C-alpha positions as CSV (number, residue, x, y, z in Angstrom):
1,M,-0.1,-9.1,-31.1
2,A,0.4,-5.6,-32.5
3,I,1.8,-3.4,-35.2
4,K,1.8,0.2,-34.0
5,P,2.3,3.3,-36.1
6,I,3.5,6.5,-34.3
7,Y,4.9,9.9,-35.2
8,S,6.6,12.9,-33.6
9,T,6.9,16.5,-34.7
10,E,9.5,17.4,-32.1
11,T,12.2,19.7,-33.2
12,S,15.4,17.7,-32.5
13,P,16.5,14.1,-33.2
14,E,16.8,13.4,-29.4
15,R,13.3,14.8,-28.6
16,N,11.8,13.0,-31.6
17,A,13.2,9.6,-30.5
18,A,12.2,10.2,-26.9
19,D,8.7,11.1,-27.9
20,L,8.4,8.0,-30.0
21,A,9.7,5.9,-27.1
22,A,7.1,7.5,-24.8
23,Q,4.4,6.5,-27.2
24,L,5.6,3.0,-27.2
25,S,5.8,2.7,-23.5
26,G,4.9,-0.8,-22.5
27,F,5.3,-2.0,-26.1
28,S,8.1,-4.5,-26.7
29,A,9.3,-3.7,-30.2
30,R,11.2,-6.3,-32.1
31,F,11.5,-4.2,-35.3
32,I,11.1,-0.5,-36.0
33,L,10.8,1.0,-39.4
34,F,11.0,4.8,-39.5
35,F,10.8,7.6,-42.0
36,A,12.3,11.0,-41.1
37,S,12.5,14.5,-42.5
38,S,15.9,15.4,-43.9
39,N,15.8,18.5,-41.8
40,F,17.1,16.5,-38.8
41,E,20.8,15.8,-38.6
42,P,21.1,12.2,-39.8
43,A,23.9,10.9,-37.6
44,A,22.3,12.3,-34.5
45,L,18.9,10.9,-35.4
46,G,20.3,7.4,-36.0
47,T,22.1,7.4,-32.7
48,A,19.0,8.7,-30.8
49,M,16.8,6.1,-32.3
50,Q,19.1,3.2,-31.4
51,K,19.6,4.7,-27.8
52,Q,15.8,4.8,-27.2
53,F,15.2,1.3,-28.6
54,P,18.4,-0.7,-27.8
55,T,16.8,-4.1,-28.1
56,A,15.0,-3.5,-31.4
57,E,16.2,-4.0,-35.0
58,I,15.8,-0.6,-36.6
59,I,16.0,0.7,-40.2
60,G,14.8,4.0,-41.7
61,C,15.5,6.7,-44.3
62,T,15.1,10.4,-45.0
63,T,12.1,11.5,-46.9
64,A,10.3,14.2,-48.9
65,G,7.3,14.0,-46.6
66,E,5.8,11.4,-44.1
67,L,2.5,9.6,-43.6
68,A,1.1,8.3,-40.3
69,A,-2.1,8.2,-38.4
70,G,-4.1,9.3,-41.4
71,K,-2.0,12.5,-41.9
72,M,0.4,13.6,-44.5
73,L,3.2,15.2,-42.5
74,K,6.3,17.4,-42.9
75,D,9.3,17.9,-40.6
76,S,8.4,14.8,-38.6
77,V,9.6,11.3,-37.8
78,A,7.0,8.6,-38.6
79,A,7.6,5.0,-37.4
80,M,6.0,1.6,-37.3
81,A,6.8,-0.9,-34.5
82,F,6.3,-4.6,-34.7
83,D,6.3,-6.9,-31.7
84,A,7.5,-10.5,-31.5
85,E,3.9,-11.8,-31.7
86,T,3.6,-10.2,-35.2
87,L,7.1,-10.8,-36.5
88,E,8.8,-14.1,-36.1
89,D,12.2,-13.1,-37.5
90,V,14.0,-10.1,-39.0
91,A,17.5,-9.8,-40.5
92,I,19.0,-6.5,-41.6
93,G,21.9,-5.7,-44.0
94,V,23.6,-2.6,-45.4
95,V,24.6,-2.5,-49.1
96,Q,27.4,0.2,-49.2
97,N,29.3,2.0,-52.0
98,L,26.3,1.7,-54.4
99,R,27.9,3.7,-57.2
100,T,31.1,1.6,-57.4
101,E,30.2,-1.8,-56.0
102,N,27.2,-4.1,-55.6
103,Q,27.3,-5.7,-52.2
104,V,23.9,-7.4,-52.4
105,P,25.6,-10.9,-52.5
106,Q,27.5,-10.2,-49.3
107,V,24.3,-9.1,-47.5
108,F,22.4,-12.1,-48.8
109,A,25.2,-14.4,-47.6
110,A,24.7,-12.9,-44.1
111,F,20.9,-13.5,-44.5
112,E,21.6,-17.1,-45.4
113,K,23.8,-17.6,-42.4
114,H,21.0,-16.1,-40.2
115,T,18.2,-18.2,-41.6
116,G,20.2,-21.4,-42.3
117,Q,18.7,-21.5,-45.8
118,K,19.7,-20.3,-49.3
119,M,17.9,-17.1,-50.4
120,M,16.6,-19.0,-53.4
121,A,15.1,-21.7,-51.1
122,L,13.2,-19.3,-48.9
123,D,9.4,-19.5,-49.2
124,F,8.1,-16.2,-50.7
125,N,4.8,-16.9,-49.0
126,Q,6.5,-16.7,-45.6
127,Y,9.1,-13.9,-46.2
128,V,9.0,-10.4,-47.5
129,G,11.9,-8.0,-48.0
130,L,12.1,-4.2,-47.6
131,V,14.6,-2.1,-49.4
132,L,15.4,1.6,-48.6
133,I,17.9,3.1,-50.9
134,D,19.8,6.4,-51.4
135,G,17.4,8.3,-53.7
136,L,20.1,10.3,-55.4
137,S,22.3,7.3,-56.2
138,G,20.8,6.7,-59.6
139,V,21.5,3.0,-59.3
140,E,18.3,1.5,-58.0
141,E,17.9,-0.6,-61.1
142,K,21.3,-2.3,-60.5
143,V,20.4,-3.1,-56.9
144,M,17.0,-4.5,-57.7
145,D,18.3,-6.5,-60.7
146,K,20.9,-8.2,-58.4
147,I,18.2,-8.9,-55.8
148,G,16.0,-10.5,-58.4
149,D,18.9,-12.6,-59.7
150,L,19.5,-14.1,-56.2
151,T,16.1,-14.7,-54.6
152,N,12.4,-15.2,-55.3
153,I,11.5,-13.2,-52.2
154,L,9.8,-10.0,-53.1
155,F,11.8,-7.0,-51.9
156,V,9.8,-3.7,-52.1
157,G,10.4,-0.2,-50.8
158,G,11.3,3.3,-51.7
159,S,14.2,5.7,-52.6
160,A,15.1,8.0,-49.8
161,G,14.4,11.7,-50.2
162,D,15.7,15.0,-48.9
163,D,12.7,17.3,-49.0
164,L,13.6,18.4,-52.6
165,K,17.0,19.8,-51.6
166,M,18.6,17.3,-54.0
167,K,21.9,17.3,-52.0
168,A,22.1,14.1,-50.0
169,T,19.7,11.3,-48.9
170,Y,20.3,8.8,-46.1
171,V,19.3,5.4,-44.9
172,F,19.6,4.1,-41.4
173,A,20.5,0.8,-39.7
174,G,22.0,-0.1,-36.4
175,G,22.1,3.4,-35.2
176,K,24.1,4.7,-38.1
177,A,23.3,6.9,-41.1
178,Y,24.5,6.0,-44.5
179,T,24.6,7.7,-47.9
180,D,25.5,6.0,-51.2
181,A,23.9,2.9,-49.6
182,A,20.8,0.7,-49.3
183,V,19.3,-1.0,-46.3
184,L,17.7,-4.4,-46.8
185,A,15.4,-6.1,-44.2
186,L,14.3,-9.7,-44.5
187,L,11.0,-10.1,-42.6
188,K,9.2,-13.3,-41.6
189,P,5.8,-12.2,-40.3
190,K,3.6,-14.3,-38.1
191,V,0.6,-12.7,-39.8
192,G,-0.5,-12.7,-43.4
193,F,0.8,-10.1,-45.8
194,E,0.2,-8.9,-49.4
195,V,2.1,-6.5,-51.5
196,V,0.3,-4.2,-54.0
197,K,1.6,-1.9,-56.7
198,T,-0.8,0.9,-57.6
199,Q,-0.7,3.8,-60.0
200,S,-3.3,6.2,-61.3
201,F,-3.1,6.0,-65.1
202,R,-4.8,4.7,-68.1
203,T,-3.1,3.6,-71.3
204,L,-3.3,5.6,-74.5
205,D,-2.8,4.3,-78.0
206,K,0.6,5.9,-78.6
207,V,3.6,3.5,-78.2
208,F,7.2,4.7,-78.3
209,T,10.2,2.6,-79.0
210,A,13.5,3.8,-77.4
211,T,16.0,3.6,-80.3
212,R,19.0,5.5,-78.7
213,V,19.6,5.7,-75.0
214,N,22.2,6.1,-72.2
215,E,20.9,3.6,-69.7
216,D,23.2,4.5,-66.9
217,Q,22.3,8.2,-67.1
218,R,18.6,7.4,-67.7
219,V,18.6,9.5,-70.8
220,V,16.7,8.8,-74.0
221,F,18.1,10.5,-77.1
222,E,15.6,9.1,-79.6
223,F,12.2,7.5,-79.8
224,D,11.5,5.8,-83.1
225,G,14.5,7.3,-84.7
226,E,13.7,10.9,-84.0
227,P,14.7,13.3,-81.1
228,A,12.9,12.1,-78.0
229,S,11.6,15.5,-77.0
230,E,10.0,16.1,-80.4
231,A,8.4,12.7,-80.4
232,Y,7.0,13.2,-76.9
233,A,5.8,16.8,-77.5
234,R,3.9,15.7,-80.7
235,A,2.3,12.8,-78.8
236,V,0.9,15.1,-76.1
237,G,-0.1,17.7,-78.6
238,L,2.0,20.6,-77.4
239,P,5.0,22.6,-78.5
240,I,8.3,21.5,-77.0
241,E,8.5,24.6,-74.8
242,E,5.2,23.6,-73.1
243,A,5.3,19.8,-73.2
244,N,7.2,19.5,-69.9
245,S,4.0,20.6,-68.2
246,Q,2.6,17.1,-69.0
247,F,5.4,15.1,-67.5
248,F,3.5,14.1,-64.4
249,G,0.1,13.8,-66.1
250,Q,1.3,11.9,-69.1
251,P,4.4,9.8,-68.3
252,L,5.4,6.7,-70.1
253,G,4.7,3.1,-69.0
254,L,6.5,-0.2,-69.6
255,M,3.6,-2.5,-70.0
256,V,3.8,-5.9,-68.3
257,D,0.7,-8.2,-68.4
258,G,-1.4,-5.1,-69.0
259,E,0.0,-3.2,-66.0
260,P,2.1,0.0,-66.5
261,Y,5.5,0.3,-64.7
262,V,5.7,4.0,-64.8
263,R,8.7,5.9,-66.3
264,A,8.3,9.6,-65.5
265,P,10.2,12.2,-67.6
266,G,12.3,14.6,-65.6
267,Q,13.4,17.2,-68.1
268,F,14.2,18.0,-71.7
269,L,17.9,18.1,-72.4
270,Q,20.0,19.5,-75.2
271,E,19.7,18.2,-78.8
272,G,16.3,16.7,-78.2
273,A,17.2,14.3,-75.4
274,M,15.0,13.5,-72.4
275,M,16.0,12.6,-68.9
276,F,13.8,10.1,-67.0
277,F,13.6,9.3,-63.3
278,C,13.9,5.5,-64.1
279,Q,16.0,3.6,-66.6
280,I,14.8,3.0,-70.1
281,K,16.6,0.3,-72.1
282,E,17.3,0.5,-75.8
283,G,14.6,-1.2,-77.7
284,M,12.1,-0.9,-74.9
285,E,8.5,-0.2,-75.9
286,L,6.6,2.2,-73.7
287,S,3.0,3.4,-73.8
288,L,1.9,7.0,-73.3
289,L,-0.2,7.2,-70.1
290,Q,-2.9,9.5,-69.0
291,A,-3.5,10.4,-65.3
292,T,-6.6,9.3,-63.6
293,D,-7.9,10.2,-60.1
294,I,-5.4,9.3,-57.3
295,L,-8.0,9.7,-54.6
296,E,-10.7,7.6,-56.2
297,D,-8.2,4.9,-57.3
298,T,-6.6,4.7,-53.8
299,R,-10.0,4.6,-52.0
300,A,-11.1,1.8,-54.3
301,L,-7.9,-0.2,-53.7
302,V,-8.0,0.1,-49.9
303,Q,-11.7,-0.8,-49.8
304,A,-11.1,-3.8,-51.9
305,K,-8.3,-5.0,-49.7
306,K,-10.4,-4.5,-46.6
307,E,-13.1,-6.7,-48.1
308,K,-10.6,-9.3,-49.3
309,L,-8.3,-9.4,-46.2
310,G,-10.7,-8.6,-43.5
311,Q,-8.7,-7.1,-40.6
312,I,-5.7,-5.1,-41.7
313,S,-3.2,-4.9,-38.8
314,G,-0.7,-2.7,-40.5
315,L,0.1,-1.0,-43.8
316,I,3.4,0.4,-45.2
317,N,3.0,2.9,-48.0
318,F,5.9,3.8,-50.3
319,H,4.3,6.8,-52.0
320,C,5.9,8.6,-54.9
321,L,6.7,12.3,-54.3
322,A,5.2,13.0,-57.8
323,R,1.8,11.7,-56.5
324,T,2.2,14.0,-53.5
325,V,2.9,17.0,-55.8
326,V,-0.2,16.3,-57.8
327,L,-2.4,15.9,-54.7
328,E,-1.0,19.2,-53.4
329,Q,-1.8,21.0,-56.6
330,Q,-5.3,19.6,-56.5
331,K,-5.6,20.5,-52.8
332,Q,-6.4,16.8,-52.0
333,L,-3.4,16.0,-49.8
334,E,-5.2,15.9,-46.5
335,E,-8.0,13.9,-48.0
336,Y,-5.5,11.3,-49.3
337,G,-4.1,10.9,-45.8
338,R,-7.6,10.4,-44.4
339,I,-8.0,7.3,-46.6
340,F,-5.8,5.5,-44.1
341,T,-7.3,6.9,-40.9
342,D,-8.8,3.5,-39.7
343,I,-5.7,1.4,-40.7
344,P,-2.5,1.4,-38.8
345,T,-0.3,3.0,-41.5
346,V,3.1,4.5,-41.9
347,G,4.7,5.7,-45.1
348,F,6.8,8.3,-46.8
349,C,7.1,10.4,-50.0
350,T,9.8,8.7,-52.1
351,Y,12.2,9.6,-54.8
352,G,11.2,6.4,-56.6
353,E,9.6,3.0,-55.7
354,Q,10.9,-0.5,-55.8
355,Y,8.7,-3.4,-56.9
356,L,10.4,-6.0,-59.2
357,G,12.5,-3.1,-60.3
358,H,12.6,0.7,-60.0
359,M,9.7,3.0,-61.1
360,S,8.0,6.3,-60.4
361,E,4.6,7.9,-59.9
362,T,3.6,4.7,-58.0
363,S,2.5,3.6,-54.5
364,V,3.9,0.3,-53.3
365,M,1.9,-0.9,-50.3
366,V,2.5,-3.8,-47.9
367,F,-0.6,-4.9,-46.1
368,F,-0.4,-7.0,-43.0
369,T,-3.4,-9.0,-41.8
């Protein structure tokens, strides 16, 4: 029984895939999850991975950085392999044409045919879903809303990156690379699992109400009836021309049962509007947040899970790029990676995280016992 993380820093898709295969020599992989730098040609990488692992189900995506073996990586391919003793069943589907369609129902129909059960009837204690989605599509909320309408299974994951080029992000399935798409994987582990959402913020007293928005564009024009940028700048105590320096340190949070679901500002726009990396609905109340210590918070979380779960056989970490930027600025990136040295871990720096919806400045982790 094994979950095995591996990574390669070879310089071509073919050599990367071959290196990963060599590291898995003698390991019979049923399912492989991989995260790859966007600096590799996507179609070639998808083909190379499927060629090296012809009997495995494979999904992946491009990134803004990778995590494996206690290291924060760049220009690599990081992967996690599950054998049949760890994973009882896996089904994979591709949701295409995200911007114009919503093909989640078709994918779920295929899952139902595969399992012989309705998605609503599946036991959420036995199944967990993974979702990797084009990080430049801007429609993560629509995909997650549809998933939530059709199943009680928790689907979690991350938005694919492209190393901050902001040109094209890709997801992989069945040896092919897709853009304007999402890949869904329905897993039935033979081991226990637990999903955790974590963010490093405390809540301040200031609460905003979004009074005029463009939900599809993720733009807020007004908070509490005044230009959004003015309201935000006043709340953080800075002039508008300096307030964008606080976007990562003081984002907003949709509070649910005392937990923030982070909405990070992206930029100030004309006429006082603000663009966010996640959708904000009209009438939504959001609290101003204040950053805390990512290292301290993550260490405490991982230690608590070790004590609660005992052995951790594997960990997938969907880790927001914004958190990586903060860790880099504080020269703590290597130290963050070392938190996971003694746990079989794979992860990537995302353009957003999926957990009951779409959010930012968060890590969503799947622990396997």
